[in-house]
N, C-alpha and C positions, 0 to 999 in steps of 0.2 A: 614136470621136467624143469630142471634148473637150467637157466640160460645165462651165460655160457656154462657148459657142463664141467669144465676143468679149468684150473689156473692157467694152463698153457693157451687156452682160447680167449682169455680176457683181453690181451692186447689186440687181437683180431676183431673182437666184438666192439671194443672201445674205439676202434678206428672208424667205425660207421657213424654217420650223423645221428645225434640223439633221437630224432624222430623215427629213424629206421630201427633203432634198438627198441623203442617203445612199440612200434608196429610189429616187430618180430615177436615180442613178448605177448602182444594181443593175439597174434595168429596162433601161437603155441597154446595159449589158454583156450581159445575156441576149438582148435583141432583136438585137444584132449577131451573135449566134451562131445565129440561126434560119436553117435551110437546108432544102432540099427533102428529103422531102415536108414542106410547110409545116404541115399539120395535126398530124403526128407531133411536129414540133419544138415546136409551140405546146402540145401536150399535156404534153410534158416541161417546158416553161417554166412552165405553169400549176401543175404539181406542185411545182416548185422555188420558185416565188414565193408559193405558198399562196393561189392565187386560182382562180376558175373558168376553164374553157376560153373562155367567152364574153368574160370580162374580158381574158384574154391576147390573144384575137383582136382585140378592139376596140382595145386599146393598140398592138398590132403594126401594124395597118393605118393607124391615125392617125399613128403615128410614121413608118412607111414612106412615107406620102404627104407628110408635112411635114418629117421629120427635125428636128423642133423639140422640145426637152425640155419645153416648156410643156404639151404634150398628155399628158404622163405625170404631171402633178400630180394627187394624190388630194385633191380639194377637200373631201371629207367629213372629212378629218383636219386641215384647216387650222383654227387657232384663231379666225380671222375668216372672213367669207364674202364676200370681194371677188373672186368668180369672174370677173366681167366684166373686171376689169383684166388678169388673166392670159390670158383668152381673147382679149382685144384685142391683147395682145403677140404671141400666136401668129399671129393674123390679120395684123397689121401686118408682122411679120417675113416671113411667106409672101408678102405683097403686094410688099414691097420687093425680095425675092429673085426675083420672077417675071421671066421674060424680057421680057414686055410692058412692065413698069415700067422695067427697066434699059435698054431701048432708047430711052427718051425723051431 
């Protein structure tokens, strides 16, 4: 998956600190390698990414359901706390990409 996916997302992605951008790319690369059995893959991923199994599981299912890089942002590491804006981007992107919205 290309991060960011489109030209319109580049400014939003570039507003993140460089270490966040790199971490998001790492997460996407690891999440794309998850295979069955899911739990075993997530245990491997958690070890490789230095996080808990619960964090790996939460990020995996959030990413799998949306395929949107916004869900991989670690808000605790942002120098500012504008979480609402990034969550709105993820919600809006999912809404615009939904079949119900596209069929209008």
